[in-house]
mmCIF file of the C-alpha atoms, coordinates in Angstrom:
data_MODEL
# 
_entry.id   MODEL 
# 
loop_
_atom_site.group_PDB 
_atom_site.id 
_atom_site.type_symbol 
_atom_site.label_atom_id 
_atom_site.label_alt_id 
_atom_site.label_comp_id 
_atom_site.label_asym_id 
_atom_site.label_entity_id 
_atom_site.label_seq_id 
_atom_site.pdbx_PDB_ins_code 
_atom_site.Cartn_x 
_atom_site.Cartn_y 
_atom_site.Cartn_z 
_atom_site.occupancy 
_atom_site.B_iso_or_equiv 
_atom_site.pdbx_formal_charge 
_atom_site.auth_seq_id 
_atom_site.auth_comp_id 
_atom_site.auth_asym_id 
_atom_site.auth_atom_id 
_atom_site.pdbx_PDB_model_num 
ATOM 1  C CA . MET A 1 1  ? -7.654  -17.478 12.923  1.00 0.00 ? 1  MET A CA 1 
ATOM 2  C CA . LYS A 1 2  ? -4.709  -15.357 11.951  1.00 0.00 ? 2  LYS A CA 1 
ATOM 3  C CA . LEU A 1 3  ? -5.182  -13.979 8.700   1.00 0.00 ? 3  LEU A CA 1 
ATOM 4  C CA . LYS A 1 4  ? -1.406  -13.208 6.943   1.00 0.00 ? 4  LYS A CA 1 
ATOM 5  C CA . ARG A 1 5  ? -2.684  -12.147 3.602   1.00 0.00 ? 5  ARG A CA 1 
ATOM 6  C CA . CYS A 1 6  ? -5.056  -9.762  1.968   1.00 0.00 ? 6  CYS A CA 1 
ATOM 7  C CA . ILE A 1 7  ? -4.551  -10.189 -2.501  1.00 0.00 ? 7  ILE A CA 1 
ATOM 8  C CA . ILE A 1 8  ? -6.220  -9.745  -5.165  1.00 0.00 ? 8  ILE A CA 1 
ATOM 9  C CA . PRO A 1 9  ? -4.702  -13.133 -7.128  1.00 0.00 ? 9  PRO A CA 1 
ATOM 10 C CA . LYS A 1 10 ? -3.108  -12.303 -10.135 1.00 0.00 ? 10 LYS A CA 1 
ATOM 11 C CA . SER A 1 11 ? -1.114  -14.981 -12.409 1.00 0.00 ? 11 SER A CA 1 
ATOM 12 C CA . ALA A 1 12 ? 2.192   -13.256 -13.028 1.00 0.00 ? 12 ALA A CA 1 
ATOM 13 C CA . ASP A 1 13 ? 2.744   -10.130 -10.261 1.00 0.00 ? 13 ASP A CA 1 
ATOM 14 C CA . SER A 1 14 ? 4.223   -7.383  -11.240 1.00 0.00 ? 14 SER A CA 1 
ATOM 15 C CA . SER A 1 15 ? 3.365   -5.630  -7.644  1.00 0.00 ? 15 SER A CA 1 
ATOM 16 C CA . ILE A 1 16 ? 6.161   -3.409  -6.299  1.00 0.00 ? 16 ILE A CA 1 
ATOM 17 C CA . THR A 1 17 ? 5.996   -1.924  -2.719  1.00 0.00 ? 17 THR A CA 1 
ATOM 18 C CA . LEU A 1 18 ? 4.819   1.534   -2.147  1.00 0.00 ? 18 LEU A CA 1 
ATOM 19 C CA . ILE A 1 19 ? 8.070   2.144   -0.931  1.00 0.00 ? 19 ILE A CA 1 
ATOM 20 C CA . ASP A 1 20 ? 9.601   1.475   -3.844  1.00 0.00 ? 20 ASP A CA 1 
ATOM 21 C CA . MET A 1 21 ? 6.593   3.575   -5.737  1.00 0.00 ? 21 MET A CA 1 
ATOM 22 C CA . LEU A 1 22 ? 8.247   6.654   -6.909  1.00 0.00 ? 22 LEU A CA 1 
ATOM 23 C CA . PRO A 1 23 ? 6.459   10.339  -6.122  1.00 0.00 ? 23 PRO A CA 1 
ATOM 24 C CA . GLY A 1 24 ? 3.715   11.534  -7.866  1.00 0.00 ? 24 GLY A CA 1 
ATOM 25 C CA . GLN A 1 25 ? 3.329   7.753   -9.422  1.00 0.00 ? 25 GLN A CA 1 
ATOM 26 C CA . ILE A 1 26 ? -0.173  6.099   -9.339  1.00 0.00 ? 26 ILE A CA 1 
ATOM 27 C CA . GLY A 1 27 ? -1.021  2.322   -8.766  1.00 0.00 ? 27 GLY A CA 1 
ATOM 28 C CA . THR A 1 28 ? -4.039  -0.071  -7.791  1.00 0.00 ? 28 THR A CA 1 
ATOM 29 C CA . ILE A 1 29 ? -3.650  -2.190  -4.049  1.00 0.00 ? 29 ILE A CA 1 
ATOM 30 C CA . THR A 1 30 ? -2.744  -5.797  -5.319  1.00 0.00 ? 30 THR A CA 1 
ATOM 31 C CA . GLU A 1 31 ? -1.800  -6.928  -1.222  1.00 0.00 ? 31 GLU A CA 1 
ATOM 32 C CA . ILE A 1 32 ? -1.527  -6.574  1.951   1.00 0.00 ? 32 ILE A CA 1 
ATOM 33 C CA . ASP A 1 33 ? 0.914   -8.927  3.570   1.00 0.00 ? 33 ASP A CA 1 
ATOM 34 C CA . HIS A 1 34 ? 0.353   -8.810  7.263   1.00 0.00 ? 34 HIS A CA 1 
ATOM 35 C CA . GLY A 1 35 ? -1.810  -9.999  10.634  1.00 0.00 ? 35 GLY A CA 1 
ATOM 36 C CA . TYR A 1 36 ? -5.111  -9.218  11.251  1.00 0.00 ? 36 TYR A CA 1 
ATOM 37 C CA . GLY A 1 37 ? -5.589  -6.519  12.829  1.00 0.00 ? 37 GLY A CA 1 
ATOM 38 C CA . LEU A 1 38 ? -3.373  -4.209  10.701  1.00 0.00 ? 38 LEU A CA 1 
ATOM 39 C CA . VAL A 1 39 ? -4.988  -5.742  7.679   1.00 0.00 ? 39 VAL A CA 1 
ATOM 40 C CA . ARG A 1 40 ? -8.498  -4.293  9.576   1.00 0.00 ? 40 ARG A CA 1 
ATOM 41 C CA . LYS A 1 41 ? -7.245  -1.482  11.100  1.00 0.00 ? 41 LYS A CA 1 
ATOM 42 C CA . LEU A 1 42 ? -5.450  -0.624  6.923   1.00 0.00 ? 42 LEU A CA 1 
ATOM 43 C CA . CYS A 1 43 ? -9.711  -1.747  6.139   1.00 0.00 ? 43 CYS A CA 1 
ATOM 44 C CA . SER A 1 44 ? -10.328 0.869   7.853   1.00 0.00 ? 44 SER A CA 1 
ATOM 45 C CA . MET A 1 45 ? -8.989  3.678   6.360   1.00 0.00 ? 45 MET A CA 1 
ATOM 46 C CA . GLY A 1 46 ? -9.311  2.508   3.046   1.00 0.00 ? 46 GLY A CA 1 
ATOM 47 C CA . ILE A 1 47 ? -6.168  0.544   2.315   1.00 0.00 ? 47 ILE A CA 1 
ATOM 48 C CA . VAL A 1 48 ? -7.698  -1.970  0.313   1.00 0.00 ? 48 VAL A CA 1 
ATOM 49 C CA . PRO A 1 49 ? -6.539  -4.305  -2.604  1.00 0.00 ? 49 PRO A CA 1 
ATOM 50 C CA . GLY A 1 50 ? -8.888  -2.636  -5.404  1.00 0.00 ? 50 GLY A CA 1 
ATOM 51 C CA . LYS A 1 51 ? -8.018  0.584   -4.001  1.00 0.00 ? 51 LYS A CA 1 
ATOM 52 C CA . LYS A 1 52 ? -5.963  3.388   -6.390  1.00 0.00 ? 52 LYS A CA 1 
ATOM 53 C CA . VAL A 1 53 ? -3.263  5.235   -4.236  1.00 0.00 ? 53 VAL A CA 1 
ATOM 54 C CA . MET A 1 54 ? -0.921  7.668   -5.455  1.00 0.00 ? 54 MET A CA 1 
ATOM 55 C CA . LYS A 1 55 ? 2.893   7.942   -3.396  1.00 0.00 ? 55 LYS A CA 1 
ATOM 56 C CA . ILE A 1 56 ? 2.697   11.545  -2.474  1.00 0.00 ? 56 ILE A CA 1 
ATOM 57 C CA . SER A 1 57 ? 6.350   12.119  -1.079  1.00 0.00 ? 57 SER A CA 1 
ATOM 58 C CA . GLN A 1 58 ? 9.039   10.387  1.248   1.00 0.00 ? 58 GLN A CA 1 
ATOM 59 C CA . ILE A 1 59 ? 10.370  12.055  3.848   1.00 0.00 ? 59 ILE A CA 1 
ATOM 60 C CA . LEU A 1 60 ? 14.355  11.417  3.745   1.00 0.00 ? 60 LEU A CA 1 
ATOM 61 C CA . VAL A 1 61 ? 15.726  7.928   4.567   1.00 0.00 ? 61 VAL A CA 1 
ATOM 62 C CA . GLY A 1 62 ? 13.673  6.169   7.701   1.00 0.00 ? 62 GLY A CA 1 
ATOM 63 C CA . GLY A 1 63 ? 10.740  7.636   7.384   1.00 0.00 ? 63 GLY A CA 1 
ATOM 64 C CA . PRO A 1 64 ? 6.840   7.578   6.730   1.00 0.00 ? 64 PRO A CA 1 
ATOM 65 C CA . ILE A 1 65 ? 5.860   7.547   3.107   1.00 0.00 ? 65 ILE A CA 1 
ATOM 66 C CA . VAL A 1 66 ? 2.973   9.741   2.435   1.00 0.00 ? 66 VAL A CA 1 
ATOM 67 C CA . ILE A 1 67 ? 0.057   8.722   -0.003  1.00 0.00 ? 67 ILE A CA 1 
ATOM 68 C CA . ARG A 1 68 ? -3.102  10.396  -1.676  1.00 0.00 ? 68 ARG A CA 1 
ATOM 69 C CA . ILE A 1 69 ? -6.350  7.564   -1.143  1.00 0.00 ? 69 ILE A CA 1 
ATOM 70 C CA . ASN A 1 70 ? -9.717  8.206   -1.182  1.00 0.00 ? 70 ASN A CA 1 
ATOM 71 C CA . ALA A 1 71 ? -8.561  12.054  -1.983  1.00 0.00 ? 71 ALA A CA 1 
ATOM 72 C CA . HIS A 1 72 ? -7.081  12.126  1.894   1.00 0.00 ? 72 HIS A CA 1 
ATOM 73 C CA . ASP A 1 73 ? -3.488  12.149  2.533   1.00 0.00 ? 73 ASP A CA 1 
ATOM 74 C CA . LEU A 1 74 ? -2.339  9.446   4.867   1.00 0.00 ? 74 LEU A CA 1 
ATOM 75 C CA . ALA A 1 75 ? 1.465   9.005   6.128   1.00 0.00 ? 75 ALA A CA 1 
ATOM 76 C CA . LEU A 1 76 ? 2.723   5.310   6.871   1.00 0.00 ? 76 LEU A CA 1 
ATOM 77 C CA . GLY A 1 77 ? 5.514   4.519   8.770   1.00 0.00 ? 77 GLY A CA 1 
ATOM 78 C CA . ARG A 1 78 ? 7.937   1.695   7.270   1.00 0.00 ? 78 ARG A CA 1 
ATOM 79 C CA . GLY A 1 79 ? 7.339   -1.182  7.892   1.00 0.00 ? 79 GLY A CA 1 
ATOM 80 C CA . ILE A 1 80 ? 3.403   -0.911  7.063   1.00 0.00 ? 80 ILE A CA 1 
ATOM 81 C CA . ALA A 1 81 ? 4.810   0.387   3.620   1.00 0.00 ? 81 ALA A CA 1 
ATOM 82 C CA . SER A 1 82 ? 6.897   -2.122  2.978   1.00 0.00 ? 82 SER A CA 1 
ATOM 83 C CA . ARG A 1 83 ? 3.703   -4.646  2.793   1.00 0.00 ? 83 ARG A CA 1 
ATOM 84 C CA . ILE A 1 84 ? 1.476   -3.484  0.877   1.00 0.00 ? 84 ILE A CA 1 
ATOM 85 C CA . LYS A 1 85 ? 2.510   -4.149  -2.727  1.00 0.00 ? 85 LYS A CA 1 
ATOM 86 C CA . VAL A 1 86 ? 0.758   -2.431  -5.991  1.00 0.00 ? 86 VAL A CA 1 
ATOM 87 C CA . LYS A 1 87 ? 0.356   -2.675  -9.806  1.00 0.00 ? 87 LYS A CA 1 
ATOM 88 C CA . ILE A 1 88 ? 1.793   1.062   -11.497 1.00 0.00 ? 88 ILE A CA 1 
ATOM 89 C CA . GLU A 1 89 ? -0.561  2.220   -13.630 1.00 0.00 ? 89 GLU A CA 1 
ATOM 90 C CA . LYS A 1 90 ? 1.359   2.828   -17.244 1.00 0.00 ? 90 LYS A CA 1 
# 
């Protein structure tokens, strides 16, 4: 069985990817769109739908995205960050 998506259902999707967030913005993870292996790895790091995440920084073009989740700073590659959608807090 291959899990393709880990998602919180929403009637109107206003989510953006971690890449599109601005440094300092806070949002709630709404979706992880990838295979079972990556979803499982992210879940083990606490990156799951419903968790709040803050984008700390983005290292130049093509570099990693640094986020803060559960009081820990994590660096994610752009490919992985592009698969994680968040709803920005206003």
